[in-house]
C-alpha positions as CSV (number, residue, x, y, z in Angstrom):
1,M,62.9,-48.9,-53.6
2,E,64.0,-52.4,-54.8
3,N,68.3,-53.2,-54.8
4,V,68.0,-53.0,-58.5
5,A,72.0,-53.2,-57.9
6,T,72.1,-56.4,-56.3
7,N,70.1,-57.6,-59.7
8,I,72.5,-56.7,-62.1
9,A,75.6,-57.5,-60.1
10,P,78.9,-58.0,-62.3
11,S,80.0,-61.8,-63.3
12,A,83.0,-62.6,-61.3
13,T,84.5,-62.8,-64.5
14,M,84.4,-59.5,-66.0
15,P,87.7,-57.7,-66.3
16,P,88.8,-55.3,-64.1
17,V,88.7,-51.4,-64.8
18,I,90.4,-50.2,-61.7
19,E,93.2,-51.8,-60.1
20,I,94.5,-50.1,-57.3
21,E,97.9,-51.6,-55.6
22,H,99.1,-50.3,-52.0
23,L,98.0,-47.0,-52.7
24,Q,99.5,-44.0,-50.3
25,K,99.0,-40.5,-49.8
26,A,100.0,-38.1,-47.0
27,F,99.9,-34.3,-46.6
28,G,102.3,-33.7,-43.9
29,S,101.9,-36.0,-41.3
30,N,98.5,-37.0,-42.0
31,V,98.4,-40.2,-43.7
32,V,95.3,-40.7,-45.2
33,L,96.2,-43.5,-47.8
34,R,98.8,-46.1,-46.1
35,D,98.4,-49.6,-48.1
36,F,94.8,-48.9,-49.8
37,N,93.9,-52.1,-52.1
38,L,90.9,-52.4,-54.7
39,T,90.0,-54.2,-57.8
40,I,86.6,-53.1,-59.4
41,S,85.2,-55.1,-62.5
42,S,83.5,-53.8,-65.4
43,G,79.7,-52.8,-64.5
44,E,80.1,-52.8,-60.9
45,N,78.9,-49.9,-58.7
46,V,80.9,-49.7,-55.2
47,V,80.2,-47.5,-52.4
48,V,83.1,-46.0,-50.5
49,M,82.4,-45.1,-46.8
50,G,84.3,-44.0,-43.7
51,K,84.2,-41.0,-41.1
52,S,84.6,-37.4,-42.6
53,G,88.2,-36.3,-43.5
54,I,89.7,-39.9,-43.8
55,G,90.7,-39.8,-47.6
56,K,87.5,-40.8,-49.8
57,T,87.3,-38.1,-52.0
58,I,91.3,-38.1,-52.4
59,L,90.8,-41.6,-53.4
60,I,88.7,-40.6,-56.2
61,K,90.8,-38.0,-56.9
62,C,93.8,-40.1,-57.4
63,I,92.0,-42.4,-59.4
64,I,91.0,-39.4,-62.1
65,G,95.0,-37.8,-61.7
66,L,93.5,-34.8,-60.1
67,I,96.0,-35.4,-57.2
68,K,99.3,-37.5,-57.3
69,P,99.7,-40.2,-55.0
70,D,103.0,-40.5,-52.8
71,G,103.4,-44.6,-53.9
72,G,101.6,-47.3,-54.9
73,T,99.9,-48.2,-58.7
74,L,96.6,-47.1,-59.7
75,R,95.6,-48.9,-63.3
76,V,92.7,-47.2,-65.2
77,F,91.5,-49.7,-67.8
78,G,94.7,-51.2,-67.8
79,Q,97.1,-47.8,-68.1
80,D,99.4,-46.7,-65.0
81,I,98.0,-43.1,-64.3
82,S,101.6,-42.0,-62.8
83,K,103.0,-43.1,-66.4
84,L,100.7,-40.7,-68.7
85,N,101.6,-37.6,-69.6
86,H,99.3,-34.7,-70.4
87,H,97.9,-35.7,-73.1
88,D,97.0,-39.3,-72.6
89,L,95.7,-38.5,-69.0
90,D,93.4,-35.9,-70.6
91,E,92.1,-38.7,-73.4
92,L,91.9,-40.9,-70.1
93,R,89.4,-38.4,-68.3
94,T,87.1,-38.1,-71.3
95,R,86.1,-42.1,-70.4
96,I,85.6,-40.9,-66.5
97,G,82.7,-38.7,-65.5
98,F,83.5,-36.8,-62.3
99,V,79.9,-35.9,-60.0
100,F,81.5,-33.4,-57.8
101,Q,80.0,-32.6,-53.8
102,S,79.3,-29.3,-54.9
103,S,77.9,-30.0,-59.0
104,A,81.0,-27.7,-59.9
105,L,78.8,-25.7,-61.7
106,Y,79.9,-22.4,-63.7
107,D,77.7,-19.7,-62.5
108,S,78.2,-17.1,-65.3
109,M,76.7,-20.1,-68.0
110,T,73.3,-21.4,-68.6
111,V,72.5,-25.0,-68.1
112,R,73.4,-25.7,-71.5
113,E,76.6,-23.7,-71.3
114,N,77.7,-26.3,-68.8
115,L,76.8,-28.7,-70.4
116,E,78.4,-27.7,-73.7
117,F,81.7,-26.9,-72.2
118,P,83.0,-30.5,-71.8
119,L,82.3,-31.4,-75.4
120,R,84.3,-28.4,-76.6
121,R,87.0,-29.2,-74.7
122,H,87.5,-32.5,-75.1
123,R,85.8,-34.0,-78.1
124,R,85.9,-30.7,-80.5
125,N,87.0,-33.2,-83.4
126,K,84.9,-35.7,-82.6
127,I,81.0,-34.6,-81.8
128,T,79.0,-36.5,-84.7
129,G,76.0,-34.9,-83.6
130,S,74.9,-31.5,-83.1
131,L,75.9,-29.8,-79.7
132,D,72.1,-28.9,-78.9
133,E,70.9,-32.4,-79.5
134,L,73.8,-34.3,-77.0
135,V,72.9,-31.4,-74.5
136,R,69.3,-32.5,-74.3
137,E,69.9,-36.1,-74.4
138,A,71.9,-35.6,-71.4
139,L,69.2,-33.3,-69.8
140,R,66.6,-35.7,-70.6
141,N,68.8,-38.7,-68.9
142,V,68.3,-36.7,-65.7
143,G,64.6,-35.7,-66.4
144,L,65.7,-32.0,-66.5
145,E,65.2,-30.8,-70.7
146,N,63.2,-27.8,-69.7
147,A,65.7,-26.4,-67.4
148,I,68.7,-26.2,-70.6
149,D,68.5,-22.3,-70.4
150,L,68.1,-21.7,-66.8
151,M,71.7,-20.1,-64.9
152,P,72.5,-22.4,-62.1
153,S,71.4,-19.5,-59.4
154,E,67.8,-20.6,-60.6
155,L,67.9,-24.2,-59.7
156,S,67.3,-25.6,-56.9
157,G,69.7,-28.2,-54.6
158,G,68.4,-31.6,-56.3
159,M,68.4,-29.9,-59.8
160,R,72.0,-29.0,-59.5
161,K,73.1,-32.3,-58.4
162,R,70.9,-33.9,-61.9
163,I,72.5,-31.0,-63.7
164,G,76.1,-32.0,-62.5
165,I,75.6,-36.1,-63.2
166,A,74.4,-35.1,-66.7
167,R,77.4,-33.3,-67.2
168,S,79.5,-36.1,-66.6
169,L,77.1,-38.1,-68.6
170,I,77.4,-36.0,-71.8
171,L,80.9,-37.5,-72.9
172,K,79.9,-41.1,-72.3
173,P,82.4,-42.4,-69.6
174,E,82.8,-46.1,-69.0
175,I,83.4,-44.7,-65.4
176,V,81.6,-42.3,-63.4
177,L,82.9,-41.2,-60.0
178,Y,80.0,-39.7,-57.6
179,D,81.5,-37.7,-54.7
180,E,78.6,-37.8,-51.7
181,P,75.7,-37.1,-54.3
182,T,73.1,-36.9,-51.8
183,T,74.7,-34.8,-49.2
184,G,72.2,-32.0,-48.4
185,L,69.8,-33.0,-50.0
186,D,66.1,-33.6,-48.6
187,P,65.2,-37.5,-48.5
188,I,63.0,-37.4,-51.3
189,T,65.3,-35.5,-53.5
190,S,68.2,-38.1,-52.3
191,A,65.6,-41.0,-52.9
192,E,65.8,-39.5,-56.4
193,I,69.3,-39.3,-57.1
194,T,69.4,-42.9,-55.3
195,H,67.1,-43.8,-58.6
196,L,68.9,-41.9,-61.0
197,I,72.3,-43.5,-60.3
198,L,70.6,-47.0,-60.9
199,E,69.1,-45.9,-64.0
200,I,72.5,-44.5,-65.4
201,Q,74.3,-48.1,-64.2
202,E,71.4,-50.3,-65.9
203,K,71.3,-48.2,-68.9
204,Y,74.9,-47.5,-69.7
205,K,76.2,-50.0,-68.2
206,T,78.6,-47.7,-66.2
207,T,81.4,-48.7,-63.5
208,S,80.9,-46.6,-60.8
209,I,82.6,-45.6,-57.6
210,I,80.0,-43.8,-55.0
211,I,81.4,-42.2,-52.0
212,T,78.9,-41.1,-49.4
213,H,77.9,-41.1,-45.9
214,D,74.4,-41.9,-46.6
215,M,73.3,-45.8,-45.6
216,E,70.0,-45.8,-47.8
217,L,72.2,-44.8,-51.0
218,A,74.4,-47.5,-50.1
219,K,71.8,-50.2,-49.7
220,Q,69.8,-49.7,-52.9
221,T,73.1,-48.7,-54.9
222,A,76.3,-50.8,-54.1
223,N,77.1,-54.5,-55.5
224,R,79.7,-54.0,-52.8
225,I,80.8,-51.6,-50.3
226,V,84.3,-50.9,-48.8
227,F,85.0,-49.4,-45.5
228,L,88.4,-46.9,-46.0
229,M,89.7,-46.7,-42.1
230,D,93.1,-46.2,-40.9
231,G,94.1,-45.8,-44.6
232,I,93.2,-49.3,-45.9
233,A,90.2,-51.4,-47.1
234,W,88.9,-52.0,-43.9
235,Q,86.2,-54.2,-44.9
236,Q,84.3,-54.9,-47.7
237,G,81.1,-56.9,-48.9
238,T,77.6,-56.9,-49.5
239,Y,75.4,-54.4,-47.7
240,E,73.7,-57.5,-46.2
241,E,77.0,-58.8,-45.7
242,L,78.6,-55.9,-43.7
243,S,75.5,-55.7,-41.5
244,K,76.1,-58.4,-39.7
245,T,79.5,-57.5,-38.8
246,T,81.1,-57.5,-35.2
247,D,83.7,-55.1,-36.2
248,P,82.6,-52.2,-33.7
249,D,84.0,-49.1,-36.2
250,V,81.8,-50.8,-39.2
251,K,79.0,-51.5,-37.4
252,R,78.3,-48.2,-36.3
253,F,77.4,-47.0,-39.6
254,F,74.7,-49.3,-39.7
255,K,72.6,-47.6,-36.4
256,Q,72.6,-44.5,-37.9
C-alpha cells in the first residue's frame, strides 16, 4: 500500500489545531502524563505509540474533555479546554470525532439508530438534510450502506469498527481521534481500516491522532509518529526517521 499520508503531509505553515503544553495526569501514585508537550497542525495525521497502559488513551480522553488533567495547558482550536463550561465543551466536541477501541455501539439500537443518535443529540436544530440521507452518506463513506438496518450483534469485528468510524464522521468533525482502530482485526481487515483512515484524511482534510501498536498502520498513515514514554513525548519524527533511531526503547517497536 502506498504511504498516502506522506504525499499529503500538511505544510509547516498550517495553523495548530491542538496545542499541549506540560500536560500532567496521575491516578494515585501512577503518573501517566508527567510533562507531555505536542503541537499538531491542521490536516496532520499523528500516530501516538508506546507500551500498553502508558497513557496513550488517557491523552486523547484529555483532549476531548472526558478526563480532566492535573496540570498543564491543552488548547483545541485555540480554546483552553480547562476554561470551557459544559455548553461550550459540548459545542467543541461536535468538531471532534472519537473512534473508541471497542466501537462503543449501542447494542439495543440498529446501525441506523446508532448513527442518528449523535445527530439528534448535538445537531437537532442545525440539521439541513434528512436524517436518512446523512446516515446513508456516512455509511457510504465506510462502504457499509447495506448494513443500515442491521443490529450490532449481526456485524463482524471489522464491520463494527467501520460503523464506529461512520458514527464519528456523521457530524463532519475537523479532528478525529482513533483509539486502537485495528486492534483484534485480521491483517486483511486491518489493511482495509488503514486505507479507510487515509481516505477520510484525503477527502475531509481531517486532523487525526491515531493511538496504535500496529506498526504497519503507523507506517502507512502517519505524517508523524510520537512515542509516549515515561509520561513525555519521548521521541517523534517520520516513520523513516524513527526507524533509524539508536534509542533501544524506540528501536524495539520496529523489530516486531
